[in-house]
N, C-alpha and C positions, 0 to 999 in steps of 0.2 A: 504494500499499500504506500502511496506517496504522501508527502506532506499536505495537510489540509491548507488550501489557499483561501484567504479571506480578504475582502475589501471593506474598508471602514473609513468614515470621515471624522470619527471621534472615538475616544477611549471607550465610551459607553457601549459602542457597537462591537467591540472586540470580544472574542470568545473567552469564556471562563475556563474551558477545557479544550484540549487538542489531542489529536492522534498524530504523532510524529514518527512514522516508520521511515526514517531517512536513511537511505542506503540499505545494507543487508545485515542480518544478524552475524555477529562475529563469532570466532571460536572462543568457547568458554573455558574456564580453568578445569572443569570436570565434565564428565559425560552426562547426557540426558538421563541416563539410568541412575546416576548418582544423585541428581537433583530430585528425581522422583522418589528415590529411597528416603531422602531427607524430608521431603514434603509428606511422604507417607507416614513418617514418624510423627510429624506435627499433626497430621489428621488423626492419628491415634490418640494424641493428647486431646484434640478437639472432641473426639467421640467420648473419651473418658470424662470430660468436663461438660458434655452436652452443649458445645458451642456451635453457633451458626456460622461463625467466621472468626478469623484472627486478624488483627491489625498490628503488624510489627513495625516499630519505629526506630529501633536501635541500629547503629552501624552493623553490629555483629549479627543481629537477627536477620536483617535484610540481605546482608552479604552471604550468610550461610545458606539461606533458602533460595536465593535468586542469582548470586554471583555479582550483583551490583553493589559497589561501595560508593556511597554518596559523599559529596562535599557540602556541608550544611550552610555555612555563611549566613546563619540566622534564619534559614528556611526549613520547613518540615519535609520529611520524606516518609514513605510507608511502603510496605508490602502487604497487600490484602490477600489472605489465603482462605479459600472456601473448600468445600468437599470435592469440588471438581477441577478448579484451576487456581491460578495465582496471577496477580497483577500489581506491578509497581506503580506508585503514585509519585511523580517527580516534578521538579520545577522547570518551567519554560526556559530558564537560563541555561539548562543543560542540553536543550534541544533533543536530537535523536539519539544521543550517546547512551542514556540509560536503557532504551529499548535494544540497542545494538549489543550491549554488554550484559544482558540479563536473560535468565530463563523465565519464560512466561510472557504475559501481555504487559502493556504499559499505558498509563493515562498521564498526560501532561497537564498541569494546572498553571495558569498565568497569574501575573501580578496585578491584573487590572481591578480586582476586588480583593479586599483584605483576607477574607476567609475562603478563598477558592480551594485551598488544600482540603478543607473539611467537606466542601462540596464535591471534590474529587473522590473522597472516601464514600460519600453517599452514593455517587453515581457508580462506583465500582460494584456495590452491592445491588443497586437498583437494576443495572444492566444484566445482572445474573439472576434477577427475580427473587432475591433474598430479602426477607423482612426479618432483621436480626433482633432476637430477644436476649441473647447471651453472646458477648463478643470478648474474645481473648485479647489482652494487651500486655505489654512488657513493663511492669511497674518498677523494675530495676533501672530503667533508662527512659522514663516518661515523666517529663516535668508536670507539676500539678496543673498549671494553666492549660497545657496541651490536653491533659486527660479530661479536664472540665469541658473543653471545647469539643472533644470527641463525644463525650457523654451528651452534650447539648445537640450534637448533630444526629444522634440516634436516641431521641427521647423515649423513655420507657425501657431501653435496653440496659442490661446489667453488664458492667465491665469486670472481667475476672483476670487475675494475673496468670500468665503462662510462662513467665521468664525463668522460673526455677526448673520447670519441667523441660523447657527447651535447652537450658544449660546442661542438664543431665544427659540429654540426647547428644549434645555436642561433645561431651566428655569421651565418648567412644568414637574413635576415628575409623574411617573406612580405609581400604587398601589404597584408594586414590588419594585420600588426604595424607596418608603416611608417606606416599611418594613425594608429594609437594613439601612436606615437612623435612624429609631427608635432603632434598635439594637445598632447603633453607639452611640446614645445619652445615652442609658442605660449603655453601657460599659464605656463611659466617666464619668458617675456618679460613677461607681465602682472605677475608677482610682482616682477620687477626694476623695473618702472615704479612700482609701489606703494612699493617700498623707496627709490628715488631721491627720490620726492616727500616721504618721511618724514624724510630726513636733515636734521639741524639740530644746531647746537651744544647740548650738554646732554642730548640724548636718549641712552638706554642702548642697548647692542648688542642685548640681548634684546628690548627694546621694538620696535626696528626689525625684528628677526627675526619677531616675532609679526605685525606688520602685513603683511609679505610672505607669511607662511604663510597667514594668513586670506584674503588676496586669491586665492591659488592654490586653496585648498580650496574656496572658493565656486564657482570656475569649474570645477573637477574635478567637483563635485556636479552642476552644470548640464550638463556635457558627457557624463558617464557616470552618469546617475541610477539605473541598474539594478545598479551594483556598489558594493562597500564603499568608504567614504571613509576612507583610513588612510595613515599613514606619511609624508606630505608634511612637509618641513622646510626650514629656512633656516639656513645658517651666515653670520652677519654679523659681520665682524671689523673692529677699528680699531687703529691704532697697532701696538704690539708684538704684539698678538694676530693680526696678518696673517701672521706668519712661517710658519705651517703651513697647508696647504690644508684640513685637517680639524679645525680648532680651533672648538669650540662657542662660541656667543654667551655673553657674560658680562654683568655689571652695569656694566662700564666705560662711562663717559659720553663722548660724542664731544667733541673739542676742535678749535678752529681749527688748520688745518695738518695734521690727521690723514690718513694714508693709510688707505683703507678697502677692504675686500673684500666684494663682494656675491656670494652663492652661493645660488641658488634650486634646490630639488630637488623638483619636483612628482612624486608617485608616482601613476600612473594604472593601477590594477588590477595592481600589482606591477611595472609598467614604469617604469624610471628614466630621467629626462632631467635636464639641468642647464644652468643659465646662471651663468657666473662672470665677474666684471668687477672691475677695479681702478678706484677713484674716489679723489678727494681732497676734503676739506672745506676749501675755500679754496685759494688758489694754492699749488701745490707749490714747494719750493725748487729751485734749479738742478740739483743732482745727482739729486734724486728725479725730476724731469721727464726728465732724460737716461736714467735707468734704465728708466723707464716707456716711453719711446719705443723703446728697444732691444728691450724685450720685445714691444712692438707690431710691430716689424720682424720678429721671429722668428714671431709669430703670423700675420702676413700671408703670409710666405713658406710657412709650414706649410699654410695654406689652399690655396695654389697647388699644393703638392706632392701633396695628397691627390687621387688619380685612379685609375681602373681600371688595373691592371697595376703600380702602384707597390708596392714592397716595404717593409714596416714599418721594418726596420732601416736601409734607405737614407734614408728620410725623417728618421729620428733623426740619422743621421750628417751629413747636410747642415745640419740646423738647429744641431747642435753647433758647426759651423764659424763660424756667426754669433756665438755666444756666445764662442768662442775668440778671435775677432778683437777683442772688447771686453774680454777678460780676465775673463769672467764664467762660464765653464763650471762651475767649482766651486760656483757659487751656485745651480745647478739642484737641484731637490728631488725630482723624479719624472719618469716618462716623459712623452712629448709628447701622448698621447691614448690612448683605449681604446674598446672596443666598447660598444654599448648593447643593452638588452633587459630580460630578467627579472633584475634585480639591484637591490641597495640597499646601504646601509652595513653591513648585517648578513647579507647573503647574496648569492650570485651571483658575478659577475666572469668574463668570458670571456677568460682569460689568453692564449689563442692569438692574440688580435687586439688587441695593444697596440703603440703606436708607440715601441718601445724597440730598443736596439742588439742585443738577443739574440733578436728575433722575426723569423723569415723568411717570415711569412705574406704572400701577395700579395693586394692589395685587389681585390675582384671585386664584380660587381653583387649587390645585396641586403645588402651590409655597411653598417653604420652606425657611424661613428667620430667621435671628437672631435678637435679641435686645441686643446690647452690648455698652452701653455708657462708655466713659472713659475720665477722666481728669487727668492731671499731674501737680503737684506743684514742682517747682524747689528746688534743694538741698539748704539748709540754710534757707528756708522760713518755717514758721509754718505749720505743716502738710505735710511736704515734702513727695513726692512719687506719685505713680500712682494708681488710684482707678478705678476698672473695674469689671463689671458683665456681664454675657453672658448666654442667654437662646435661645433655638431653638423652633420655632413655625411652625406648619403645617397649611396652609390655606385650609379649606374645603368649602363645599357648605353651606355658612352661618355660619360656625363654625371656630374656631381657637383652635388648640390643642398644649399646651406647653408640649414638651416631655422631658424637663430637670427637674429633681426632686431634685437635690442637693440644699439645702437651701442657701439663700444669706442674707447678712446684719449683723450688729453687734450682733443681738440676737443669731446668730448661729455660727459665724466664728471668735470669739475671743478664741484663743487656749491657755490654761494654765492661763487664766485670773481669 
């Protein structure tokens, strides 16, 4: 279908909604069968909750079920899923791109009236002959004002949360997803190699970060030439800036004796992977080396504990005992690991699969988790800085595959020493 052509002499005459089948559907990240598998899982959730439709509004929800990853810039986006089909509701500013890059149909709403987005949601159901009494929404990623307006658009309909059920579905990866994740881990290792080669006294953190990012982006474009190239980044930290895991690169220049944190995050079609390593520029002092080795001890034991049937909270409890034996438990800064999939630093997170003391999830085949212990020693104390390692593991049927190959520990990551 071609773009709808309209003639108008005033804004009031312009369409509220459009069909913009501009060009042809592009190659998606996954097969049609994979998207039908995912949508089938969501429809199972709908049936269990007796829902007439689901309106997904999150980056991760829309991406997971349609392959379209939106850019908000203050606008709303949605994927409306019914028992029979799915349709994205997207902004006119994106033109035909959402339709070309998504599985399913597409409705475009214009800016010419303030609430055209909600009108688009209404039309998505009206066109399918659905009078909704119960609608699923994602309360983990749905602002209160937007929820109120969705409720107003469907008076009398009850809105029920599906975010936790959808999250649990995303926790188990398909073979196609695992293939993408494996590429991400490989590309993260390439970024790490480029960063380690660039480390030298006098170079700034942000310059090192740019080198690592460029290396990964080029490889992502080569591996996934049919998808958008976006969102890949590096956090490269030195000295006091290593104290937090999510500290962005600065203009600080590297100095001899610095503790360093290498953090590569290749984003492959919305899928997050990570490589994180502690390094030193020159020989570390005695206390720094001791702390580094303790954290490596925890990391190695954590890698051994990740296996089918293990319970997240039990892994955390055993690793805590190692830190306790060294008087370092209070120096921990976050959990020991988390799930992978459709997530980034601004969307996603499968909170039900984290290696923390309050998570009772049992590891099972198809899950992908990290092992990433970290301790931080405050500035002014011996061995000051943040120590962190990070590997990605795939749980199989009686097997565990570590897909991170970049080496860790003092034997490998003292640069220029």
